[in-house]
Backbone and ligand atoms as CSV (ligand in chain L), in Angstrom:
chain,resi,resn,atom,element,x,y,z
A,1,MET,N,N,91.813,235.037,197.105
A,1,MET,CA,C,90.608,234.629,197.285
A,1,MET,C,C,90.168,235.138,198.482
A,2,SER,N,N,88.713,235.529,198.314
A,2,SER,CA,C,88.060,236.001,199.630
A,2,SER,C,C,87.628,234.661,200.467
A,3,GLU,N,N,87.667,234.987,201.737
A,3,GLU,CA,C,87.258,233.648,202.483
A,3,GLU,C,C,85.742,233.137,202.517
A,4,THR,N,N,85.869,231.840,202.239
A,4,THR,CA,C,84.269,231.185,202.141
A,4,THR,C,C,83.995,230.416,203.386
A,5,ILE,N,N,82.902,230.074,203.485
A,5,ILE,CA,C,82.276,229.406,204.720
A,5,ILE,C,C,83.111,228.040,204.860
A,6,PHE,N,N,83.743,227.524,203.711
A,6,PHE,CA,C,84.689,226.332,203.917
A,6,PHE,C,C,85.823,226.597,204.927
A,7,SER,N,N,86.446,227.695,204.522
A,7,SER,CA,C,87.532,228.225,205.058
A,7,SER,C,C,87.195,228.470,206.779
A,8,LYS,N,N,86.065,228.708,207.057
A,8,LYS,CA,C,85.566,228.828,208.312
A,8,LYS,C,C,85.369,227.652,209.099
A,9,ILE,N,N,84.917,226.633,208.202
A,9,ILE,CA,C,84.791,225.388,208.827
A,9,ILE,C,C,86.180,224.753,209.182
A,10,ILE,N,N,87.037,224.738,208.241
A,10,ILE,CA,C,88.304,224.576,208.409
A,10,ILE,C,C,89.054,225.159,209.932
A,11,LYS,N,N,88.703,226.250,209.933
A,11,LYS,CA,C,89.359,227.066,211.049
A,11,LYS,C,C,88.434,226.768,212.409
A,12,ARG,N,N,87.398,225.861,212.245
A,12,ARG,CA,C,86.514,225.872,213.438
A,12,ARG,C,C,85.879,226.942,213.827
A,13,GLU,N,N,85.552,227.828,213.026
A,13,GLU,CA,C,84.914,229.219,213.208
A,13,GLU,C,C,83.305,228.952,213.210
A,14,ILE,N,N,82.941,228.028,212.287
A,14,ILE,CA,C,81.660,227.778,212.287
A,14,ILE,C,C,81.528,226.275,212.440
A,15,PRO,N,N,80.432,225.710,213.042
A,15,PRO,CA,C,80.406,224.097,213.347
A,15,PRO,C,C,80.137,223.307,212.025
A,16,ALA,N,N,80.578,222.236,212.185
A,16,ALA,CA,C,80.309,221.111,210.967
A,16,ALA,C,C,80.392,220.002,211.551
A,17,SER,N,N,79.544,218.964,210.859
A,17,SER,CA,C,79.607,217.526,211.387
A,17,SER,C,C,80.880,216.930,210.615
A,18,ILE,N,N,82.163,216.907,211.376
A,18,ILE,CA,C,83.193,216.307,210.580
A,18,ILE,C,C,83.331,215.043,210.603
A,19,LEU,N,N,83.603,214.323,209.535
A,19,LEU,CA,C,83.925,212.815,209.443
A,19,LEU,C,C,85.109,212.458,209.388
A,20,TYR,N,N,85.948,213.337,208.726
A,20,TYR,CA,C,87.414,212.931,208.569
A,20,TYR,C,C,88.347,214.176,208.560
A,21,GLU,N,N,89.539,214.138,208.970
A,21,GLU,CA,C,90.433,215.230,208.772
A,21,GLU,C,C,91.963,214.817,208.862
A,22,ASP,N,N,92.841,215.245,207.860
A,22,ASP,CA,C,94.159,215.082,207.868
A,22,ASP,C,C,94.790,216.417,207.556
A,23,ASP,N,N,96.108,216.350,207.424
A,23,ASP,CA,C,96.977,217.702,207.105
A,23,ASP,C,C,96.507,218.376,205.983
A,24,LEU,N,N,95.768,217.567,204.946
A,24,LEU,CA,C,95.391,218.145,203.882
A,24,LEU,C,C,94.057,218.157,203.308
A,25,ALA,N,N,93.160,217.736,204.123
A,25,ALA,CA,C,91.860,217.426,203.757
A,25,ALA,C,C,91.106,217.423,204.776
A,26,LEU,N,N,89.596,217.719,204.579
A,26,LEU,CA,C,88.620,217.589,205.584
A,26,LEU,C,C,87.441,217.172,204.889
A,27,ALA,N,N,86.544,216.245,205.642
A,27,ALA,CA,C,85.387,215.735,205.108
A,27,ALA,C,C,84.254,215.902,206.047
A,28,PHE,N,N,83.096,216.506,205.728
A,28,PHE,CA,C,82.110,216.756,206.653
A,28,PHE,C,C,80.827,216.569,205.982
A,29,ARG,N,N,79.768,216.566,206.731
A,29,ARG,CA,C,78.377,216.376,206.207
A,29,ARG,C,C,77.655,217.495,205.486
A,30,ASP,N,N,77.082,217.496,204.360
A,30,ASP,CA,C,76.626,218.673,203.844
A,30,ASP,C,C,75.295,219.035,204.427
A,31,VAL,N,N,75.155,220.435,204.764
A,31,VAL,CA,C,74.146,220.816,205.669
A,31,VAL,C,C,72.757,220.821,204.945
A,32,ASN,N,N,72.752,220.705,203.536
A,32,ASN,CA,C,71.514,220.438,202.825
A,32,ASN,C,C,71.536,218.991,201.950
A,33,PRO,N,N,71.659,218.060,202.799
A,33,PRO,CA,C,71.839,216.857,202.116
A,33,PRO,C,C,70.925,216.356,200.970
A,34,GLN,N,N,71.512,215.780,199.788
A,34,GLN,CA,C,70.646,215.439,198.593
A,34,GLN,C,C,70.656,213.898,198.412
A,35,ALA,N,N,70.885,213.155,199.608
A,35,ALA,CA,C,70.891,211.774,199.636
A,35,ALA,C,C,70.889,211.349,201.093
A,36,PRO,N,N,70.550,210.251,201.459
A,36,PRO,CA,C,70.579,209.779,202.994
A,36,PRO,C,C,72.123,210.009,203.356
A,37,VAL,N,N,73.097,209.735,202.533
A,37,VAL,CA,C,74.541,210.163,203.153
A,37,VAL,C,C,74.995,211.138,201.840
A,38,HIS,N,N,75.554,212.323,202.513
A,38,HIS,CA,C,76.158,213.551,201.479
A,38,HIS,C,C,76.974,213.966,202.320
A,39,PHE,N,N,78.230,213.923,201.927
A,39,PHE,CA,C,79.331,214.741,202.689
A,39,PHE,C,C,80.137,215.232,201.614
A,40,LEU,N,N,80.941,216.271,201.917
A,40,LEU,CA,C,81.919,216.850,201.140
A,40,LEU,C,C,83.285,216.717,201.457
A,41,VAL,N,N,84.083,216.621,200.409
A,41,VAL,CA,C,85.644,216.374,200.852
A,41,VAL,C,C,86.320,217.718,200.176
A,42,ILE,N,N,86.911,218.473,201.079
A,42,ILE,CA,C,87.689,219.498,200.448
A,42,ILE,C,C,89.262,219.637,200.942
A,43,PRO,N,N,89.861,220.282,200.221
A,43,PRO,CA,C,91.334,220.525,200.448
A,43,PRO,C,C,91.467,221.641,201.472
A,44,LYS,N,N,92.064,221.578,202.283
A,44,LYS,CA,C,92.454,222.673,203.237
A,44,LYS,C,C,93.329,223.875,202.567
A,45,LYS,N,N,93.879,223.677,201.475
A,45,LYS,CA,C,94.281,224.602,200.551
A,45,LYS,C,C,93.114,225.388,199.858
A,46,PRO,N,N,93.067,226.580,200.001
A,46,PRO,CA,C,91.836,227.274,199.425
A,46,PRO,C,C,91.910,227.349,197.807
A,47,ILE,N,N,91.656,226.214,197.030
A,47,ILE,CA,C,91.537,226.243,195.421
A,47,ILE,C,C,90.149,226.697,195.275
A,48,VAL,N,N,89.860,227.643,194.525
A,48,VAL,CA,C,88.766,228.251,194.284
A,48,VAL,C,C,87.840,227.057,193.475
A,49,LYS,N,N,88.407,226.518,192.509
A,49,LYS,CA,C,87.632,225.428,191.714
A,49,LYS,C,C,88.459,224.482,190.892
A,50,LEU,N,N,87.991,223.588,190.485
A,50,LEU,CA,C,88.873,222.438,190.011
A,50,LEU,C,C,90.015,223.151,188.789
A,51,SER,N,N,89.014,223.915,188.092
A,51,SER,CA,C,89.812,224.449,186.759
A,51,SER,C,C,91.024,225.630,187.272
A,52,GLU,N,N,91.008,225.762,188.649
A,52,GLU,CA,C,92.277,226.710,188.887
A,52,GLU,C,C,93.250,225.674,189.565
A,53,ALA,N,N,92.983,224.571,189.709
A,53,ALA,CA,C,94.157,223.703,190.228
A,53,ALA,C,C,95.194,223.611,189.257
A,54,THR,N,N,96.502,223.255,189.819
A,54,THR,CA,C,97.713,223.214,188.813
A,54,THR,C,C,98.391,221.952,189.130
A,55,ILE,N,N,99.333,221.786,188.174
A,55,ILE,CA,C,100.252,220.521,188.278
A,55,ILE,C,C,100.599,220.280,189.795
A,56,GLU,N,N,100.839,221.477,190.444
A,56,GLU,CA,C,101.430,221.312,191.783
A,56,GLU,C,C,100.255,220.665,192.579
A,57,ASP,N,N,99.114,220.773,192.435
A,57,ASP,CA,C,98.029,220.293,193.090
A,57,ASP,C,C,97.683,218.634,192.792
A,58,GLN,N,N,98.442,218.038,191.911
A,58,GLN,CA,C,98.175,216.835,191.347
A,58,GLN,C,C,97.982,215.769,192.490
A,59,ALA,N,N,98.767,215.583,193.486
A,59,ALA,CA,C,98.818,214.540,194.511
A,59,ALA,C,C,97.691,214.966,195.370
A,60,LEU,N,N,97.337,216.383,195.616
A,60,LEU,CA,C,96.570,216.761,196.560
A,60,LEU,C,C,95.126,216.341,195.957
A,61,LEU,N,N,94.832,216.329,194.558
A,61,LEU,CA,C,93.595,216.137,193.988
A,61,LEU,C,C,93.437,214.521,194.142
A,62,GLY,N,N,94.503,213.834,193.926
A,62,GLY,CA,C,94.479,212.385,193.978
A,62,GLY,C,C,94.081,212.045,195.553
A,63,HIS,N,N,94.682,212.696,196.292
A,63,HIS,CA,C,94.604,212.321,197.864
A,63,HIS,C,C,93.083,212.561,198.291
A,64,LEU,N,N,92.293,213.533,197.690
A,64,LEU,CA,C,90.991,213.913,197.884
A,64,LEU,C,C,89.893,212.945,197.545
A,65,LEU,N,N,90.415,212.277,196.454
A,65,LEU,CA,C,89.643,211.188,195.865
A,65,LEU,C,C,89.786,209.930,196.713
A,66,LEU,N,N,90.981,209.571,197.249
A,66,LEU,CA,C,91.132,208.565,198.171
A,66,LEU,C,C,90.327,208.737,199.455
A,67,VAL,N,N,90.298,210.215,199.950
A,67,VAL,CA,C,89.642,210.421,201.279
A,67,VAL,C,C,88.199,210.235,200.871
A,68,ALA,N,N,87.514,210.526,199.760
A,68,ALA,CA,C,86.458,210.289,199.403
A,68,ALA,C,C,85.880,208.861,199.622
A,69,SER,N,N,86.731,208.020,199.056
A,69,SER,CA,C,86.525,206.480,199.049
A,69,SER,C,C,86.570,205.949,200.396
A,70,LYS,N,N,87.712,206.489,201.176
A,70,LYS,CA,C,87.802,206.072,202.539
A,70,LYS,C,C,86.665,206.324,203.634
A,71,VAL,N,N,86.148,207.559,203.383
A,71,VAL,CA,C,84.973,208.022,204.182
A,71,VAL,C,C,83.647,207.551,203.736
A,72,ALA,N,N,83.584,207.213,202.365
A,72,ALA,CA,C,82.466,206.303,201.971
A,72,ALA,C,C,82.197,205.085,202.641
A,73,ALA,N,N,83.439,204.317,202.540
A,73,ALA,CA,C,83.530,203.109,203.233
A,73,ALA,C,C,83.340,203.145,204.713
A,74,GLN,N,N,83.752,204.063,205.413
A,74,GLN,CA,C,83.415,204.440,206.809
A,74,GLN,C,C,81.939,204.543,206.990
A,75,GLU,N,N,81.360,205.209,205.938
A,75,GLU,CA,C,79.728,205.493,206.182
A,75,GLU,C,C,79.009,204.253,205.595
A,76,GLY,N,N,79.574,202.991,205.335
A,76,GLY,CA,C,78.881,201.823,205.000
A,76,GLY,C,C,78.700,201.996,203.479
A,77,LEU,N,N,79.044,202.915,202.569
A,77,LEU,CA,C,78.700,202.865,201.184
A,77,LEU,C,C,79.541,201.991,200.487
A,78,THR,N,N,78.941,201.333,199.432
A,78,THR,CA,C,79.699,200.538,198.431
A,78,THR,C,C,79.369,201.206,197.172
A,79,GLY,N,N,78.289,201.542,196.666
A,79,GLY,CA,C,78.001,202.338,195.587
A,79,GLY,C,C,77.875,203.841,195.971
A,80,PHE,N,N,78.465,204.654,195.345
A,80,PHE,CA,C,78.362,206.142,195.628
A,80,PHE,C,C,78.643,207.038,194.465
A,81,ARG,N,N,78.125,208.219,194.455
A,81,ARG,CA,C,78.259,209.207,193.334
A,81,ARG,C,C,79.241,210.289,193.693
A,82,LEU,N,N,80.210,210.718,193.006
A,82,LEU,CA,C,80.851,211.873,193.097
A,82,LEU,C,C,80.384,212.850,192.238
A,83,VAL,N,N,80.422,214.242,192.743
A,83,VAL,CA,C,80.049,215.209,191.907
A,83,VAL,C,C,80.922,216.519,192.398
A,84,THR,N,N,81.679,217.085,191.225
A,84,THR,CA,C,82.127,218.548,191.631
A,84,THR,C,C,81.649,219.505,190.538
A,85,ASN,N,N,80.858,220.534,190.991
A,85,ASN,CA,C,80.531,221.530,190.173
A,85,ASN,C,C,81.626,222.452,190.119
A,86,ASN,N,N,82.107,222.778,188.793
A,86,ASN,CA,C,82.952,223.776,188.420
A,86,ASN,C,C,82.392,224.929,187.825
A,87,GLY,N,N,82.355,226.142,188.686
A,87,GLY,CA,C,81.713,227.381,188.178
A,87,GLY,C,C,80.243,227.458,188.391
A,88,GLU,N,N,79.878,228.735,188.153
A,88,GLU,CA,C,78.592,229.112,188.452
A,88,GLU,C,C,77.544,228.326,187.552
A,89,GLU,N,N,77.947,228.339,186.191
A,89,GLU,CA,C,77.085,227.633,185.372
A,89,GLU,C,C,76.854,226.092,185.527
A,90,ALA,N,N,77.717,225.535,186.410
A,90,ALA,CA,C,77.696,224.104,186.609
A,90,ALA,C,C,77.026,223.886,188.001
A,91,GLY,N,N,76.714,225.167,188.723
A,91,GLY,CA,C,75.858,225.024,189.930
A,91,GLY,C,C,76.792,225.267,191.141
A,92,GLN,N,N,78.187,225.677,190.841
A,92,GLN,CA,C,78.959,225.817,191.995
A,92,GLN,C,C,78.610,227.056,192.872
A,93,THR,N,N,78.131,227.010,194.145
A,93,THR,CA,C,77.850,228.026,195.024
A,93,THR,C,C,78.786,228.561,195.995
A,94,VAL,N,N,79.846,227.535,196.597
A,94,VAL,CA,C,80.849,227.672,197.436
A,94,VAL,C,C,82.033,227.702,196.589
A,95,PHE,N,N,82.823,228.720,196.606
A,95,PHE,CA,C,84.032,228.884,195.745
A,95,PHE,C,C,85.399,228.541,196.310
A,96,HIS,N,N,85.227,227.118,196.900
A,96,HIS,CA,C,86.334,226.566,197.657
A,96,HIS,C,C,86.159,224.982,197.076
A,97,LEU,N,N,87.161,224.566,196.327
A,97,LEU,CA,C,86.939,223.073,195.659
A,97,LEU,C,C,86.304,222.267,196.629
A,98,HIS,N,N,85.321,221.508,196.211
A,98,HIS,CA,C,84.779,220.429,196.949
A,98,HIS,C,C,84.295,219.344,196.200
A,99,ILE,N,N,84.328,218.078,196.709
A,99,ILE,CA,C,83.881,216.945,196.048
A,99,ILE,C,C,82.654,216.237,196.752
A,100,HIS,N,N,81.358,216.316,196.120
A,100,HIS,CA,C,80.405,215.958,196.925
A,100,HIS,C,C,80.369,214.353,196.862
A,101,VAL,N,N,80.063,213.804,197.781
A,101,VAL,CA,C,79.809,212.199,197.891
A,101,VAL,C,C,78.475,211.918,198.393
A,102,LEU,N,N,77.766,211.288,197.499
A,102,LEU,CA,C,76.471,211.093,197.752
A,102,LEU,C,C,76.104,209.458,197.644
A,103,GLY,N,N,75.428,208.938,198.625
A,103,GLY,CA,C,75.028,207.615,198.591
A,103,GLY,C,C,73.910,207.134,199.560
A,104,ASP,N,N,73.596,205.798,199.330
A,104,ASP,CA,C,72.583,205.164,200.187
A,104,ASP,C,C,71.174,205.412,199.565
A,105,ARG,N,N,71.204,205.758,198.250
A,105,ARG,CA,C,70.023,205.796,197.321
A,105,ARG,C,C,70.436,205.519,195.996
A,106,SER,N,N,69.482,205.281,195.110
A,106,SER,CA,C,69.834,205.103,193.737
A,106,SER,C,C,69.996,206.348,193.133
A,107,PHE,N,N,70.587,206.268,191.925
A,107,PHE,CA,C,71.055,207.455,191.124
A,107,PHE,C,C,70.544,207.094,189.692
A,108,THR,N,N,70.125,208.311,188.934
A,108,THR,CA,C,69.796,208.163,187.621
A,108,THR,C,C,70.904,208.848,186.690
A,109,TRP,N,N,70.776,208.406,185.377
A,109,TRP,CA,C,71.914,208.913,184.487
A,109,TRP,C,C,71.107,209.181,183.339
A,110,PRO,N,N,71.275,210.500,182.490
A,110,PRO,CA,C,72.333,211.516,182.865
A,110,PRO,C,C,72.066,212.203,184.237
A,111,PRO,N,N,72.901,212.811,184.918
A,111,PRO,CA,C,72.507,213.441,186.088
A,111,PRO,C,C,71.952,214.908,185.563
A,112,GLY,N,N,71.125,215.516,186.532
A,112,GLY,CA,C,70.142,216.921,186.253
A,112,GLY,C,C,71.227,217.970,186.135
L,1,AMP,P1,P,78.151,223.692,195.255
L,1,AMP,O1,O,76.626,223.979,195.111
L,1,AMP,O2,O,78.802,222.464,194.445
L,1,AMP,O3,O,79.112,224.753,195.351
L,1,AMP,O4,O,77.943,222.832,196.702
L,1,AMP,C1,C,77.995,223.581,198.047
L,1,AMP,C2,C,77.453,222.765,198.941
L,1,AMP,O5,O,77.947,223.069,200.291
L,1,AMP,C3,C,75.925,222.636,199.002
L,1,AMP,O6,O,75.543,221.325,198.939
L,1,AMP,C4,C,75.665,223.235,200.520
L,1,AMP,O7,O,74.593,222.670,200.997
L,1,AMP,C5,C,76.933,222.925,201.196
L,1,AMP,N1,N,77.190,223.990,202.455
L,1,AMP,C6,C,76.980,225.263,202.293
L,1,AMP,N2,N,77.163,225.610,203.516
L,1,AMP,C7,C,77.409,224.591,204.461
L,1,AMP,C8,C,78.046,224.415,205.845
L,1,AMP,N3,N,78.108,225.532,206.602
L,1,AMP,N4,N,78.212,223.079,206.187
L,1,AMP,C9,C,77.845,222.159,205.348
L,1,AMP,N5,N,77.673,222.218,204.002
L,1,AMP,C10,C,77.321,223.465,203.621
């Protein structure tokens, strides 16, 4: 996999507003927020997209959800929305798996 901007954020080669970090995951604010609170949760392992994750990644994927919830609470959110775009046709632009966490506004359904 070619290096993405998120690998550079993990390595601190480019700046980001980091909210949480552990051995497996990083959470940082989205540079182009779509809600008053909008951050991304990524694995440090460079998985291209969800559909390329394997059974070996099962615990890691669960961990990312728990990090999303923990950081959402840290940000004062009770209701929030998680979004993962898988592939170009779904709107994925950075090919390093990430979960968008959006909050502090109301959301419509179905999503656009
Ligand atoms: P997606 O379109 O689902 O692949 O989401 C990629 C997200 O990464 C977009 O919401 C971008 O605003 C965000 N993004 C791109 N570059 C950066 C960056 N350097 N720091 C923080 N967020 C970024």
